[in-house]
Structures are given as structure tokens and as C-alpha cells.
NUNU-385176 format. One line per field, with one value per residue: residue in one letter; z, y, x of N, C-alpha, C, CB in turn; residue number from 0. Coordinates in pm, 1 decimal, padded with zeros to 6 digits, always signed. Glycine has a CB too. Example, Ala and Ser with C-alpha at 12.3 -4.5 7.8 and 13.67 -1.06 7.14 Angstrom:
BEGIN
resn: (A/S)
n.z: (+00780.0/+00708.0)
n.y: (-00569.0/-00225.0)
n.x: (+01319.0/+01285.0)
ca.z: (+00780.0/+00714.0)
ca.y: (-00450.0/-00106.0)
ca.x: (+01230.0/+01367.0)
c.z: (+00780.0/+00787.0)
c.y: (-00330.0/+00003.0)
c.x: (+01320.0/+01290.0)
cb.z: (+00904.6/+00572.5)
cb.y: (-00447.3/-00059.8)
cb.x: (+01130.8/+01408.4)
resi: (0/1)
***
This chain:
BEGIN
resn: (M/I/R/D/F/Y/E/Q/G/R/L/D/Q/L/V/P/V/L/A/A/D/E/L/S/D/E/D/R/E/G/L/G/A/I/H/P/S/F/M/G/G/E/Y/L/P/G/Y/R/R/N/E/V/E/I/V/R/I/E/L/D/S/T/T/S/D/V/I/S/L/R/A/R/P/I/G/R/K/R/P/R/I/A)
n.z: (+27125.3/+26935.0/+26983.0/+27189.7/+27152.7/+26980.3/+27144.7/+27295.0/+27108.9/+26930.2/+26698.6/+26459.3/+26589.4/+26545.4/+26447.0/+26076.8/+25914.3/+26117.5/+26079.0/+25815.8/+25527.8/+25353.8/+25389.1/+25267.5/+25207.9/+25250.6/+25532.5/+25628.0/+25694.3/+25877.8/+26124.7/+26165.3/+26268.3/+26489.9/+26705.9/+26626.3/+26627.8/+26477.6/+26236.6/+26155.7/+25951.4/+25779.1/+25535.2/+25374.2/+25051.6/+24852.0/+24867.2/+24622.5/+24359.3/+24450.4/+24699.1/+24967.3/+25373.8/+25559.8/+25786.8/+26006.3/+26177.9/+26420.8/+26537.3/+26816.1/+26854.2/+26790.9/+26573.1/+26528.5/+26380.2/+26097.6/+25956.6/+25722.3/+25563.7/+25284.9/+25060.3/+24754.1/+24486.4/+24183.9/+23761.6/+23601.2/+23748.8/+23571.2/+23607.2/+23690.5/+23477.1/+23514.3)
n.y: (+19758.5/+19833.4/+20055.3/+20031.1/+19882.6/+20084.8/+20315.2/+20130.6/+20106.2/+19933.1/+19866.7/+19691.3/+19439.1/+19374.8/+19158.6/+19117.1/+19175.8/+19340.1/+19614.6/+19633.9/+19884.7/+19778.8/+19523.0/+19151.0/+18995.8/+18770.1/+18828.3/+18995.0/+18868.2/+18738.1/+18870.3/+18985.0/+18797.5/+18770.1/+18949.9/+19235.5/+19519.0/+19492.1/+19567.9/+19789.6/+20070.3/+19904.3/+19897.9/+20101.2/+20290.7/+20227.6/+20410.5/+20673.3/+20786.9/+21001.6/+21036.0/+21161.8/+21078.2/+21329.7/+21350.1/+21094.7/+20990.2/+20812.6/+20630.6/+20543.1/+20280.4/+19939.7/+19800.8/+19962.9/+20187.6/+20420.8/+20774.2/+20915.6/+21145.6/+21278.6/+21373.6/+21484.0/+21635.1/+21816.7/+21788.3/+21990.3/+22185.0/+22486.4/+22660.2/+22979.0/+23266.3/+23553.4)
n.x: (+09380.4/+09551.2/+09582.2/+09772.6/+10013.7/+10113.2/+10168.2/+10329.5/+10591.6/+10588.8/+10431.8/+10524.0/+10544.0/+10263.5/+09968.0/+09964.0/+09746.6/+09545.4/+09686.6/+09621.7/+09565.5/+09346.5/+09113.9/+09112.9/+08831.6/+08801.2/+08935.7/+08810.8/+08542.2/+08650.8/+08731.5/+08502.4/+08341.9/+08489.8/+08438.8/+08194.0/+08240.2/+08511.3/+08431.0/+08418.4/+08445.2/+08568.0/+08388.8/+08395.7/+08494.4/+08765.6/+09077.3/+09131.7/+09337.8/+09593.4/+09426.1/+09402.1/+09302.9/+09112.4/+08993.9/+08822.4/+08583.7/+08469.6/+08207.3/+08069.8/+07919.0/+07754.4/+07893.1/+08094.5/+08086.7/+08175.8/+08293.0/+08417.8/+08638.2/+08757.7/+09014.8/+09113.0/+09342.4/+09196.5/+09160.8/+09417.1/+09680.8/+09782.3/+10111.0/+10133.6/+10252.8/+10375.1)
ca.z: (+27123.7/+26840.5/+27031.2/+27292.4/+27041.0/+26903.8/+27239.8/+27313.0/+26986.8/+26882.5/+26549.8/+26407.3/+26605.2/+26532.2/+26310.0/+25952.7/+25953.5/+26196.3/+26012.8/+25679.0/+25472.6/+25318.6/+25404.1/+25172.3/+25179.0/+25376.2/+25671.2/+25675.0/+25732.7/+26019.0/+26204.8/+26229.4/+26350.0/+26622.0/+26723.0/+26512.8/+26597.1/+26358.5/+26074.9/+26164.9/+25826.9/+25648.1/+25338.3/+25303.2/+24950.4/+24870.3/+24810.3/+24472.2/+24319.1/+24500.6/+24786.3/+25146.1/+25446.0/+25639.9/+25912.6/+26001.6/+26299.7/+26472.9/+26626.7/+26955.9/+26828.0/+26810.8/+26460.9/+26504.2/+26236.2/+26027.4/+25872.9/+25660.9/+25460.7/+25188.7/+24982.0/+24610.6/+24365.2/+24035.9/+23701.7/+23600.0/+23755.9/+23528.9/+23663.1/+23650.2/+23459.5/+23606.5)
ca.y: (+19703.4/+19896.8/+20184.6/+20031.3/+19836.8/+20200.3/+20383.1/+20106.1/+20134.6/+19765.7/+19844.4/+19603.5/+19330.5/+19321.0/+19098.7/+19217.8/+19172.1/+19453.3/+19691.7/+19657.8/+19957.2/+19738.2/+19362.2/+19081.9/+18934.0/+18661.0/+18858.6/+19114.7/+18786.0/+18649.6/+18977.4/+19010.7/+18670.4/+18795.2/+19125.0/+19357.9/+19662.7/+19524.3/+19590.8/+19953.7/+20122.9/+19843.5/+19935.3/+20253.4/+20259.1/+20213.1/+20544.4/+20670.7/+20814.9/+21097.6/+21088.4/+21160.6/+21109.7/+21448.7/+21354.9/+21008.2/+21001.6/+20657.7/+20608.5/+20459.6/+20172.7/+19798.8/+19786.6/+20142.9/+20285.6/+20549.2/+20872.2/+20942.6/+21281.8/+21277.9/+21516.9/+21457.4/+21730.7/+21775.1/+21907.2/+22063.7/+22314.4/+22557.5/+22749.3/+23127.3/+23329.4/+23716.1)
ca.x: (+09520.7/+09624.0/+09686.7/+09848.0/+10111.3/+10175.9/+10220.8/+10484.6/+10644.4/+10530.0/+10352.2/+10615.2/+10462.3/+10089.7/+09956.6/+09965.3/+09602.1/+09510.0/+09745.5/+09639.0/+09438.8/+09216.5/+09127.0/+09045.4/+08677.1/+08829.7/+08972.0/+08687.5/+08445.8/+08729.2/+08764.3/+08378.9/+08310.5/+08529.7/+08304.7/+08123.3/+08339.7/+08636.5/+08388.2/+08423.8/+08556.5/+08567.7/+08329.2/+08415.9/+08573.9/+08916.9/+09126.7/+09150.7/+09481.5/+09641.5/+09341.9/+09413.0/+09208.8/+09156.9/+08939.6/+08790.8/+08493.9/+08427.9/+08086.5/+08057.8/+07822.5/+07790.5/+07941.7/+08213.4/+08066.7/+08291.0/+08266.3/+08583.4/+08650.7/+08889.2/+08985.3/+09186.8/+09331.6/+09079.9/+09188.1/+09539.4/+09728.9/+09887.2/+10244.3/+10128.1/+10289.9/+10394.1)
c.z: (+27040.5/+26890.8/+27156.8/+27278.0/+27020.6/+26996.8/+27270.1/+27207.0/+26936.4/+26776.1/+26498.5/+26475.4/+26588.8/+26420.9/+26143.4/+25903.4/+25959.4/+26132.9/+25867.1/+25668.7/+25436.3/+25318.1/+25293.5/+25233.8/+25270.5/+25524.6/+25724.7/+25768.6/+25867.1/+26150.0/+26258.1/+26287.0/+26475.2/+26699.1/+26617.7/+26519.8/+26498.3/+26241.7/+26019.8/+26072.8/+25721.1/+25511.8/+25313.2/+25161.8/+24893.6/+24843.2/+24706.8/+24471.2/+24368.9/+24625.5/+24864.7/+25271.0/+25547.1/+25766.5/+25915.7/+26178.9/+26328.5/+26562.8/+26697.3/+26919.7/+26798.9/+26707.6/+26429.0/+26374.6/+26192.1/+25929.4/+25809.7/+25570.8/+25411.7/+25113.5/+24834.4/+24557.3/+24209.0/+23917.9/+23733.2/+23692.8/+23657.9/+23611.1/+23590.3/+23612.3/+23466.6/+23451.8)
c.y: (+19747.7/+20008.0/+20166.2/+19985.9/+19979.2/+20270.9/+20299.6/+20101.6/+20009.8/+19758.5/+19742.6/+19443.7/+19252.1/+19256.8/+19151.0/+19292.6/+19317.9/+19597.4/+19695.5/+19782.6/+19898.6/+19567.0/+19284.7/+19070.3/+18825.7/+18682.7/+18928.3/+19020.1/+18739.1/+18751.8/+18998.0/+18903.6/+18708.9/+18874.6/+19216.8/+19458.4/+19636.6/+19537.1/+19763.4/+20038.6/+19993.7/+19793.1/+20053.7/+20212.8/+20304.0/+20378.4/+20572.2/+20803.0/+20952.4/+21152.7/+21046.5/+21173.2/+21281.5/+21433.7/+21193.3/+21048.8/+20861.8/+20664.4/+20498.8/+20349.0/+20013.4/+19744.8/+19938.0/+20150.6/+20386.5/+20601.8/+20895.5/+21034.0/+21297.5/+21369.3/+21484.2/+21569.5/+21673.8/+21831.3/+21885.4/+22181.9/+22347.5/+22655.1/+22919.9/+23227.2/+23501.5/+23780.0)
c.x: (+09609.3/+09728.8/+09803.9/+09981.3/+10186.3/+10219.2/+10337.6/+10600.9/+10728.6/+10458.3/+10411.9/+10572.5/+10327.7/+10074.4/+09929.9/+09813.5/+09536.4/+09560.9/+09731.6/+09514.1/+09351.5/+09229.0/+09031.9/+08901.9/+08704.0/+08840.4/+08879.0/+08584.0/+08508.6/+08694.8/+08601.1/+08296.0/+08363.7/+08421.4/+08312.3/+08194.8/+08438.5/+08575.7/+08369.4/+08509.7/+08575.0/+08492.7/+08320.7/+08501.2/+08656.5/+08939.4/+09181.0/+09301.9/+09480.6/+09554.7/+09405.1/+09311.5/+09237.3/+09089.3/+08870.4/+08707.2/+08444.7/+08317.4/+08099.8/+07944.7/+07864.6/+07928.9/+08064.6/+08201.7/+08166.0/+08279.4/+08391.9/+08564.7/+08764.2/+08884.2/+09136.4/+09208.7/+09248.7/+09195.6/+09340.1/+09584.5/+09854.7/+09977.3/+10143.2/+10252.8/+10296.0/+10417.5)
cb.z: (+27103.0/+26751.2/+27090.2/+27378.7/+26887.4/+26813.4/+27349.3/+27367.9/+26997.1/+26980.3/+26438.1/+26447.7/+26670.8/+26524.7/+26335.0/+25819.1/+26096.9/+26338.7/+26046.5/+25576.8/+25380.6/+25166.2/+25567.5/+25138.3/+25005.9/+25356.9/+25689.9/+25510.9/+25625.4/+25999.5/+26115.7/+26145.2/+26296.3/+26621.1/+26869.2/+26537.0/+26730.9/+26333.3/+26053.3/+26299.3/+25902.8/+25673.8/+25279.3/+25419.8/+24887.6/+24747.7/+24868.3/+24370.4/+24154.0/+24397.5/+24792.2/+25180.1/+25531.8/+25573.9/+25929.4/+25952.8/+26276.9/+26555.2/+26560.5/+27102.1/+26712.9/+26775.6/+26361.2/+26542.9/+26246.5/+25996.6/+25934.7/+25583.6/+25517.7/+25104.7/+25137.9/+24506.4/+24331.0/+24025.7/+23759.4/+23484.2/+23898.6/+23438.2/+23549.1/+23758.8/+23410.8/+23757.7)
cb.y: (+19581.1/+19951.7/+20311.5/+19969.9/+19771.0/+20281.0/+20411.3/+19986.6/+20262.6/+19691.2/+19962.4/+19663.2/+19331.4/+19436.8/+19026.0/+19124.3/+19101.2/+19429.3/+19678.0/+19503.1/+20028.8/+19810.5/+19312.7/+18945.0/+18879.5/+18604.1/+18924.5/+19195.0/+18675.1/+18632.4/+19113.5/+19072.7/+18529.2/+18867.9/+19256.3/+19417.4/+19718.8/+19408.2/+19506.5/+19993.7/+20167.3/+19779.2/+19891.6/+20380.4/+20239.3/+20089.1/+20593.6/+20730.0/+20798.0/+21182.7/+21070.3/+21266.8/+20967.2/+21588.7/+21494.6/+20902.3/+21103.4/+20577.8/+20598.6/+20566.7/+20220.4/+19710.3/+19767.9/+20149.6/+20375.1/+20523.1/+20986.4/+20814.8/+21415.3/+21167.5/+21710.3/+21377.0/+21767.1/+21901.2/+22044.6/+22107.9/+22337.4/+22617.4/+22684.1/+23187.9/+23274.4/+23744.2)
cb.x: (+09525.4/+09528.9/+09582.9/+09791.6/+10028.1/+10094.1/+10129.4/+10494.1/+10726.0/+10433.5/+10356.4/+10773.4/+10471.1/+09969.3/+09864.5/+10022.8/+09588.9/+09570.3/+09850.5/+09618.3/+09448.3/+09170.8/+09075.4/+09115.8/+08626.1/+08950.4/+09089.8/+08582.2/+08410.8/+08943.9/+08847.4/+08304.9/+08375.1/+08660.6/+08340.9/+07973.1/+08430.1/+08753.7/+08218.9/+08472.9/+08735.8/+08598.1/+08169.6/+08523.5/+08537.4/+09006.1/+09196.9/+08963.8/+09523.3/+09662.0/+09214.6/+09487.9/+09193.7/+09123.9/+08827.5/+08906.3/+08368.4/+08547.2/+07962.7/+08004.5/+07750.9/+07645.2/+07801.2/+08422.0/+07942.1/+08414.5/+08208.0/+08669.0/+08625.8/+08915.1/+09024.9/+09114.7/+09497.6/+08874.1/+09107.3/+09544.0/+09763.4/+09840.1/+10468.0/+10066.8/+10287.4/+10573.4)
resi: (0/1/2/3/4/5/6/7/8/9/10/11/12/13/14/15/16/17/18/19/20/21/22/23/24/25/26/27/28/29/30/31/32/33/34/35/36/37/38/39/40/41/42/43/44/45/46/47/48/49/50/51/52/53/54/55/56/57/58/59/60/61/62/63/64/65/66/67/68/69/70/71/72/73/74/75/76/77/78/79/80/81)
***
């Protein structure tokens, strides 16, 4: 459904919970009660500061299991003086 809305340029018409980065426990339980496939990725840890997702692998399983590869800068970069 989300893909269809995106292709039609109608993302703004989605129920906000379907496009949220993270769900509340209540929303997670409600969507999981509709179908287990809504649970895919809902138990991933939240993003850390300055973290970006490099790739997301969604498995074709009943619960749409997800593997997320993320990266973030660590330490301080000091400018080089030549």
C-alpha cells in the first residue's frame, strides 16, 4: 500500500502511523494484530545520533523480518595542516 501511495505521489494521504520511523507500543500491537507482516523491522533499535541506514534487507517471512546495516561517525576528525 505504501509503495502504491508513493508511486501515485500521495504519501501525504497515508495514515501517519504507517509512515512513522518508530511506533509506540500501542501502535505496534495494533498493527501486529492486523497481520504479523506489519511487525517487520519494528523491533530494530532506534537510530543513534548521526546514524544512517546503508541497506535494509526485508525477508520474505510471515513476520517480514528485517536486517538493517547502519553507519555513524565515531571519534573526532581533526583537520590536517599541510
